[in-house]
N, CA, C and O atoms as a GROMACS GRO file, in nm:
protein
  388
    1MET      N    1   0.089  -0.149   0.024
    1MET     CA    2   0.001  -0.063  -0.031
    1MET      C    3   0.066   0.129   0.040
    1MET      O    4  -0.007   0.227   0.053
    2LEU      N    5   0.213   0.122   0.070
    2LEU     CA    6   0.302   0.231   0.056
    2LEU      C    7   0.344   0.200  -0.073
    2LEU      O    8   0.343   0.300  -0.144
    3THR      N    9   0.374   0.117  -0.121
    3THR     CA   10   0.417   0.145  -0.239
    3THR      C   11   0.321   0.273  -0.341
    3THR      O   12   0.338   0.377  -0.405
    4VAL      N   13   0.186   0.146  -0.288
    4VAL     CA   14   0.112   0.296  -0.430
    4VAL      C   15   0.093   0.386  -0.383
    4VAL      O   16   0.044   0.466  -0.463
    5ILE      N   17   0.112   0.450  -0.227
    5ILE     CA   18   0.104   0.618  -0.190
    5ILE      C   19   0.179   0.653  -0.221
    5ILE      O   20   0.132   0.740  -0.295
    6LYS      N   21   0.332   0.664  -0.234
    6LYS     CA   22   0.396   0.704  -0.326
    6LYS      C   23   0.430   0.718  -0.476
    6LYS      O   24   0.442   0.833  -0.518
    7LEU      N   25   0.448   0.602  -0.573
    7LEU     CA   26   0.398   0.645  -0.661
    7LEU      C   27   0.344   0.756  -0.700
    7LEU      O   28   0.395   0.848  -0.763
    8LEU      N   29   0.138   0.731  -0.625
    8LEU     CA   30   0.087   0.860  -0.694
    8LEU      C   31   0.119   0.998  -0.606
    8LEU      O   32   0.075   1.111  -0.631
    9VAL      N   33   0.212   0.959  -0.492
    9VAL     CA   34   0.202   1.112  -0.466
    9VAL      C   35   0.296   1.147  -0.572
    9VAL      O   36   0.270   1.241  -0.647
   10SER      N   37   0.465   1.044  -0.592
   10SER     CA   38   0.550   1.118  -0.729
   10SER      C   39   0.491   1.184  -0.835
   10SER      O   40   0.512   1.300  -0.868
   11ALA      N   41   0.367   1.050  -0.923
   11ALA     CA   42   0.303   1.094  -1.041
   11ALA      C   43   0.263   1.232  -1.001
   11ALA      O   44   0.256   1.316  -1.091
   12GLY      N   45   0.238   1.264  -0.886
   12GLY     CA   46   0.100   1.386  -0.908
   12GLY      C   47   0.169   1.526  -0.871
   12GLY      O   48   0.112   1.633  -0.848
   13LEU      N   49   0.339   1.492  -0.872
   13LEU     CA   50   0.418   1.612  -0.890
   13LEU      C   51   0.452   1.693  -1.047
   13LEU      O   52   0.456   1.805  -1.096
   14ILE      N   53   0.469   1.569  -1.079
   14ILE     CA   54   0.476   1.522  -1.172
   14ILE      C   55   0.404   1.623  -1.303
   14ILE      O   56   0.439   1.710  -1.382
   15TYR      N   57   0.290   1.550  -1.266
   15TYR     CA   58   0.152   1.612  -1.382
   15TYR      C   59   0.115   1.720  -1.332
   15TYR      O   60   0.014   1.766  -1.387
   16ALA      N   61   0.170   1.798  -1.223
   16ALA     CA   62   0.150   1.892  -1.157
   16ALA      C   63   0.224   2.016  -1.235
   16ALA      O   64   0.168   2.114  -1.284
   17VAL      N   65   0.331   1.993  -1.234
   17VAL     CA   66   0.442   2.032  -1.298
   17VAL      C   67   0.403   2.056  -1.463
   17VAL      O   68   0.386   2.165  -1.518
   18ASN      N   69   0.396   1.951  -1.512
   18ASN     CA   70   0.372   1.926  -1.689
   18ASN      C   71   0.216   2.011  -1.671
   18ASN      O   72   0.210   2.105  -1.751
   19GLU      N   73   0.151   2.005  -1.626
   19GLU     CA   74  -0.025   2.084  -1.611
   19GLU      C   75  -0.029   2.251  -1.620
   19GLU      O   76  -0.094   2.331  -1.688
   20ILE      N   77   0.115   2.266  -1.474
   20ILE     CA   78   0.128   2.434  -1.490
   20ILE      C   79   0.205   2.522  -1.645
   20ILE      O   80   0.185   2.637  -1.685
   21VAL      N   81   0.268   2.444  -1.687
   21VAL     CA   82   0.382   2.462  -1.813
   21VAL      C   83   0.269   2.413  -1.926
   21VAL      O   84   0.244   2.498  -2.011
   22ILE      N   85   0.203   2.298  -1.936
   22ILE     CA   86   0.160   2.387  -2.070
   22ILE      C   87   0.051   2.373  -2.079
   22ILE      O   88   0.022   2.414  -2.191
   23ALA      N   89  -0.118   2.307  -1.981
   23ALA     CA   90  -0.217   2.366  -1.968
   23ALA      C   91  -0.181   2.545  -1.979
   23ALA      O   92  -0.205   2.622  -2.072
   24ARG      N   93  -0.123   2.569  -1.860
   24ARG     CA   94  -0.174   2.702  -1.862
   24ARG      C   95  -0.067   2.818  -1.822
   24ARG      O   96  -0.052   2.898  -1.730
   25SER      N   97   0.025   2.770  -1.990
   25SER     CA   98   0.145   2.818  -2.028
   25SER      C   99   0.202   2.916  -1.922
   25SER      O  100   0.199   3.039  -1.937
   26ARG      N  101   0.246   2.862  -1.830
   26ARG     CA  102   0.413   2.963  -1.727
   26ARG      C  103   0.497   2.842  -1.712
   26ARG      O  104   0.489   2.756  -1.625
   27PRO      N  105   0.573   2.848  -1.805
   27PRO     CA  106   0.698   2.707  -1.817
   27PRO      C  107   0.708   2.842  -1.670
   27PRO      O  108   0.654   2.781  -1.577
   28PHE      N  109   0.743   2.964  -1.622
   28PHE     CA  110   0.871   3.019  -1.509
   28PHE      C  111   0.812   3.008  -1.385
   28PHE      O  112   0.880   3.053  -1.293
   29LEU      N  113   0.646   2.934  -1.341
   29LEU     CA  114   0.597   2.871  -1.235
   29LEU      C  115   0.681   2.779  -1.268
   29LEU      O  116   0.798   2.778  -1.228
   30GLY      N  117   0.615   2.668  -1.368
   30GLY     CA  118   0.600   2.497  -1.357
   30GLY      C  119   0.811   2.526  -1.301
   30GLY      O  120   0.854   2.514  -1.186
   31SER      N  121   0.893   2.564  -1.422
   31SER     CA  122   0.994   2.569  -1.384
   31SER      C  123   1.056   2.594  -1.222
   31SER      O  124   1.146   2.530  -1.167
   32LEU      N  125   0.974   2.713  -1.165
   32LEU     CA  126   0.996   2.745  -1.037
   32LEU      C  127   0.969   2.579  -0.949
   32LEU      O  128   1.039   2.501  -0.884
   33VAL      N  129   0.874   2.583  -0.979
   33VAL     CA  130   0.784   2.423  -0.914
   33VAL      C  131   0.867   2.336  -0.921
   33VAL      O  132   0.902   2.293  -0.812
   34ALA      N  133   0.928   2.279  -1.034
   34ALA     CA  134   0.987   2.173  -1.059
   34ALA      C  135   1.150   2.155  -1.007
   34ALA      O  136   1.228   2.060  -1.014
   35SER      N  137   1.165   2.318  -0.943
   35SER     CA  138   1.345   2.363  -0.915
   35SER      C  139   1.345   2.373  -0.802
   35SER      O  140   1.450   2.428  -0.768
   36LEU      N  141   1.256   2.340  -0.682
   36LEU     CA  142   1.205   2.339  -0.504
   36LEU      C  143   1.280   2.123  -0.568
   36LEU      O  144   1.293   2.038  -0.656
   37PRO      N  145   1.300   2.170  -0.415
   37PRO     CA  146   1.364   2.043  -0.390
   37PRO      C  147   1.296   1.944  -0.333
   37PRO      O  148   1.346   1.880  -0.240
   38LEU      N  149   1.186   1.920  -0.378
   38LEU     CA  150   1.078   1.862  -0.297
   38LEU      C  151   1.132   1.700  -0.287
   38LEU      O  152   1.136   1.622  -0.191
   39VAL      N  153   1.186   1.681  -0.480
   39VAL     CA  154   1.201   1.558  -0.488
   39VAL      C  155   1.292   1.478  -0.339
   39VAL      O  156   1.272   1.379  -0.269
   40SER      N  157   1.432   1.624  -0.346
   40SER     CA  158   1.461   1.500  -0.172
   40SER      C  159   1.399   1.485  -0.095
   40SER      O  160   1.395   1.387  -0.020
   41LEU      N  161   1.288   1.644  -0.095
   41LEU     CA  162   1.164   1.609   0.043
   41LEU      C  163   1.066   1.524   0.053
   41LEU      O  164   0.989   1.510   0.148
   42LEU      N  165   1.068   1.435  -0.099
   42LEU     CA  166   0.990   1.355  -0.071
   42LEU      C  167   1.018   1.237  -0.067
   42LEU      O  168   0.936   1.154  -0.027
   43THR      N  169   1.219   1.180  -0.133
   43THR     CA  170   1.305   1.102  -0.067
   43THR      C  171   1.262   1.062   0.048
   43THR      O  172   1.210   0.961   0.096
   44PHE      N  173   1.307   1.200   0.091
   44PHE     CA  174   1.312   1.193   0.293
   44PHE      C  175   1.246   1.164   0.356
   44PHE      O  176   1.265   1.160   0.477
   45VAL      N  177   1.107   1.121   0.284
   45VAL     CA  178   0.944   1.079   0.388
   45VAL      C  179   0.986   0.995   0.366
   45VAL      O  180   1.067   0.945   0.445
   46TRP      N  181   0.946   0.923   0.227
   46TRP     CA  182   0.968   0.788   0.177
   46TRP      C  183   1.113   0.658   0.264
   46TRP      O  184   1.132   0.539   0.290
   47ILE      N  185   1.170   0.777   0.273
   47ILE     CA  186   1.270   0.648   0.340
   47ILE      C  187   1.241   0.701   0.518
   47ILE      O  188   1.308   0.619   0.581
   48TRP      N  189   1.183   0.785   0.609
   48TRP     CA  190   1.132   0.858   0.726
   48TRP      C  191   1.035   0.691   0.760
   48TRP      O  192   1.037   0.624   0.863
   49PHE      N  193   0.964   0.666   0.636
   49PHE     CA  194   0.847   0.592   0.694
   49PHE      C  195   0.919   0.394   0.654
   49PHE      O  196   0.918   0.283   0.708
   50GLY      N  197   0.974   0.467   0.519
   50GLY     CA  198   0.961   0.310   0.475
   50GLY      C  199   1.085   0.212   0.575
   50GLY      O  200   1.107   0.091   0.574
   51MET      N  201   1.137   0.307   0.644
   51MET     CA  202   1.255   0.172   0.780
   51MET      C  203   1.221   0.153   0.855
   51MET      O  204   1.171   0.256   0.901
   52ALA      N  205   1.207   0.061   0.929
   52ALA     CA  206   1.101   0.020   1.081
   52ALA      C  207   1.188   0.035   1.168
   52ALA      O  208   1.136   0.039   1.280
   53ARG      N  209   1.412   0.056   1.169
   53ARG     CA  210   1.493   0.099   1.284
   53ARG      C  211   1.477   0.250   1.260
   53ARG      O  212   1.430   0.306   1.161
   54PRO      N  213   1.522   0.301   1.366
   54PRO     CA  214   1.508   0.355   1.376
   54PRO      C  215   1.646   0.401   1.282
   54PRO      O  216   1.674   0.443   1.170
   55ALA      N  217   1.743   0.346   1.472
   55ALA     CA  218   1.928   0.375   1.373
   55ALA      C  219   1.967   0.365   1.257
   55ALA      O  220   2.068   0.423   1.218
   56GLU      N  221   1.857   0.255   1.148
   56GLU     CA  222   1.894   0.190   1.023
   56GLU      C  223   1.812   0.346   0.935
   56GLU      O  224   1.866   0.383   0.830
   57ARG      N  225   1.727   0.401   0.971
   57ARG     CA  226   1.660   0.536   0.968
   57ARG      C  227   1.749   0.672   0.916
   57ARG      O  228   1.781   0.709   0.802
   58VAL      N  229   1.777   0.735   1.058
   58VAL     CA  230   1.900   0.816   0.995
   58VAL      C  231   2.025   0.790   0.967
   58VAL      O  232   2.101   0.884   0.945
   59GLU      N  233   2.088   0.612   0.960
   59GLU     CA  234   2.193   0.627   0.924
   59GLU      C  235   2.141   0.682   0.778
   59GLU      O  236   2.166   0.797   0.743
   60LYS      N  237   2.076   0.604   0.707
   60LYS     CA  238   2.048   0.584   0.533
   60LYS      C  239   1.980   0.710   0.520
   60LYS      O  240   2.006   0.744   0.405
   61LEU      N  241   1.871   0.842   0.598
   61LEU     CA  242   1.890   0.931   0.594
   61LEU      C  243   1.993   1.055   0.530
   61LEU      O  244   1.978   1.121   0.427
   62ALA      N  245   2.139   1.058   0.670
   62ALA     CA  246   2.250   1.085   0.686
   62ALA      C  247   2.289   1.083   0.602
   62ALA      O  248   2.362   1.176   0.567
   63SER      N  249   2.259   0.954   0.500
   63SER     CA  250   2.355   0.943   0.366
   63SER      C  251   2.377   0.963   0.240
   63SER      O  252   2.468   0.968   0.157
   64HIS      N  253   2.178   0.979   0.262
   64HIS     CA  254   2.130   1.039   0.171
   64HIS      C  255   2.124   1.234   0.156
   64HIS      O  256   2.031   1.271   0.083
   65SER      N  257   2.157   1.279   0.179
   65SER     CA  258   2.111   1.371   0.217
   65SER      C  259   2.268   1.429   0.194
   65SER      O  260   2.292   1.531   0.128
   66SER      N  261   2.394   1.326   0.273
   66SER     CA  262   2.505   1.396   0.207
   66SER      C  263   2.505   1.390   0.078
   66SER      O  264   2.529   1.493   0.014
   67GLY      N  265   2.472   1.238  -0.002
   67GLY     CA  266   2.433   1.262  -0.080
   67GLY      C  267   2.376   1.384  -0.191
   67GLY      O  268   2.443   1.388  -0.294
   68VAL      N  269   2.329   1.426  -0.187
   68VAL     CA  270   2.230   1.502  -0.252
   68VAL      C  271   2.350   1.594  -0.263
   68VAL      O  272   2.424   1.609  -0.360
   69PHE      N  273   2.355   1.666  -0.115
   69PHE     CA  274   2.450   1.744  -0.113
   69PHE      C  275   2.524   1.781  -0.184
   69PHE      O  276   2.523   1.894  -0.234
   70TRP      N  277   2.648   1.650  -0.215
   70TRP     CA  278   2.702   1.676  -0.351
   70TRP      C  279   2.706   1.656  -0.409
   70TRP      O  280   2.815   1.659  -0.466
   71PHE      N  281   2.591   1.610  -0.471
   71PHE     CA  282   2.541   1.581  -0.642
   71PHE      C  283   2.538   1.760  -0.644
   71PHE      O  284   2.647   1.813  -0.666
   72VAL      N  285   2.414   1.856  -0.620
   72VAL     CA  286   2.392   2.014  -0.635
   72VAL      C  287   2.535   2.042  -0.659
   72VAL      O  288   2.572   2.054  -0.776
   73LEU      N  289   2.620   2.054  -0.562
   73LEU     CA  290   2.736   2.150  -0.570
   73LEU      C  291   2.799   2.184  -0.722
   73LEU      O  292   2.846   2.288  -0.769
   74PRO      N  293   2.772   2.000  -0.796
   74PRO     CA  294   2.856   2.030  -0.923
   74PRO      C  295   2.802   2.109  -1.021
   74PRO      O  296   2.864   2.189  -1.091
   75SER      N  297   2.603   2.067  -1.028
   75SER     CA  298   2.530   2.159  -1.119
   75SER      C  299   2.484   2.261  -1.089
   75SER      O  300   2.361   2.261  -1.090
   76LEU      N  301   2.550   2.387  -1.050
   76LEU     CA  302   2.528   2.473  -0.944
   76LEU      C  303   2.504   2.568  -1.083
   76LEU      O  304   2.408   2.616  -1.143
   77PRO      N  305   2.664   2.563  -1.098
   77PRO     CA  306   2.726   2.692  -1.278
   77PRO      C  307   2.611   2.660  -1.379
   77PRO      O  308   2.588   2.747  -1.463
   78MET      N  309   2.518   2.520  -1.382
   78MET     CA  310   2.456   2.472  -1.500
   78MET      C  311   2.347   2.604  -1.536
   78MET      O  312   2.312   2.626  -1.652
   79PHE      N  313   2.305   2.680  -1.426
   79PHE     CA  314   2.165   2.738  -1.350
   79PHE      C  315   2.174   2.876  -1.464
   79PHE      O  316   2.094   2.923  -1.545
   80PRO      N  317   2.324   2.912  -1.419
   80PRO     CA  318   2.302   3.068  -1.484
   80PRO      C  319   2.341   3.056  -1.660
   80PRO      O  320   2.309   3.142  -1.742
   81SER      N  321   2.404   2.948  -1.688
   81SER     CA  322   2.402   2.980  -1.844
   81SER      C  323   2.331   2.897  -1.879
   81SER      O  324   2.337   2.843  -1.990
   82SER      N  325   2.256   2.873  -1.797
   82SER     CA  326   2.139   2.804  -1.857
   82SER      C  327   1.984   2.925  -1.914
   82SER      O  328   1.885   2.941  -1.984
   83PHE      N  329   2.047   2.961  -1.845
   83PHE     CA  330   1.943   3.138  -1.825
   83PHE      C  331   1.967   3.204  -1.924
   83PHE      O  332   1.876   3.243  -1.997
   84ARG      N  333   2.099   3.232  -1.949
   84ARG     CA  334   2.217   3.321  -1.968
   84ARG      C  335   2.103   3.285  -2.148
   84ARG      O  336   2.039   3.382  -2.190
   85GLY      N  337   2.092   3.142  -2.235
   85GLY     CA  338   2.109   3.124  -2.344
   85GLY      C  339   1.924   3.117  -2.328
   85GLY      O  340   1.874   3.077  -2.433
   86SER      N  341   1.853   3.138  -2.251
   86SER     CA  342   1.723   3.133  -2.325
   86SER      C  343   1.692   3.301  -2.309
   86SER      O  344   1.587   3.350  -2.349
   87CYS      N  345   1.768   3.356  -2.263
   87CYS     CA  346   1.673   3.483  -2.198
   87CYS      C  347   1.660   3.557  -2.298
   87CYS      O  348   1.564   3.628  -2.328
   88ALA      N  349   1.850   3.525  -2.402
   88ALA     CA  350   1.825   3.570  -2.503
   88ALA      C  351   1.685   3.578  -2.608
   88ALA      O  352   1.607   3.665  -2.647
   89LYS      N  353   1.702   3.447  -2.622
   89LYS     CA  354   1.590   3.391  -2.717
   89LYS      C  355   1.462   3.425  -2.752
   89LYS      O  356   1.402   3.433  -2.859
   90ALA      N  357   1.410   3.456  -2.540
   90ALA     CA  358   1.238   3.514  -2.602
   90ALA      C  359   1.258   3.664  -2.663
   90ALA      O  360   1.187   3.731  -2.738
   91SER      N  361   1.392   3.692  -2.596
   91SER     CA  362   1.376   3.870  -2.628
   91SER      C  363   1.364   3.880  -2.771
   91SER      O  364   1.442   3.852  -2.862
   92PRO      N  365   1.240   3.930  -2.768
   92PRO     CA  366   1.179   3.978  -2.951
   92PRO      C  367   1.339   4.081  -2.979
   92PRO      O  368   1.457   4.052  -2.997
   93SER      N  369   1.294   4.153  -2.975
   93SER     CA  370   1.411   4.239  -2.991
   93SER      C  371   1.596   4.130  -3.066
   93SER      O  372   1.651   4.159  -3.172
   94GLY      N  373   1.637   4.036  -2.984
   94GLY     CA  374   1.778   3.987  -3.026
   94GLY      C  375   1.874   4.037  -2.855
   94GLY      O  376   1.982   3.996  -2.812
   95ARG      N  377   1.773   4.141  -2.793
   95ARG     CA  378   1.880   4.282  -2.710
   95ARG      C  379   1.886   4.129  -2.573
   95ARG      O  380   1.791   4.051  -2.574
   96PRO      N  381   2.001   4.107  -2.472
   96PRO     CA  382   1.944   4.055  -2.406
   96PRO      C  383   1.940   4.061  -2.331
   96PRO      O  384   2.047   4.113  -2.302
   97CYS      N  385   1.837   4.032  -2.161
   97CYS     CA  386   1.718   4.047  -2.052
   97CYS      C  387   1.868   4.182  -2.003
   97CYS      O  388   1.855   4.255  -1.905
   0.00000   0.00000   0.00000
């Protein structure tokens, strides 16, 4: 039963971002929702409720949060560079934003 709840909540998050971007034509808002650390927070919740023993639960949460931290650092330079490229394309006059 917990697996079904995990799938429904996770799929609901993806569906919500999709609806915001496509149906509502608000790509900025969709990007904002998608960039929030919701996946990490959901994973923390799934680990918390999925582990029976408290010591094992804390160890898994610590390991996962450490991994997330170290994998986020190399991806941070991607955001300013992708914003510059999309900003120039979005400007009708061709001038940078």
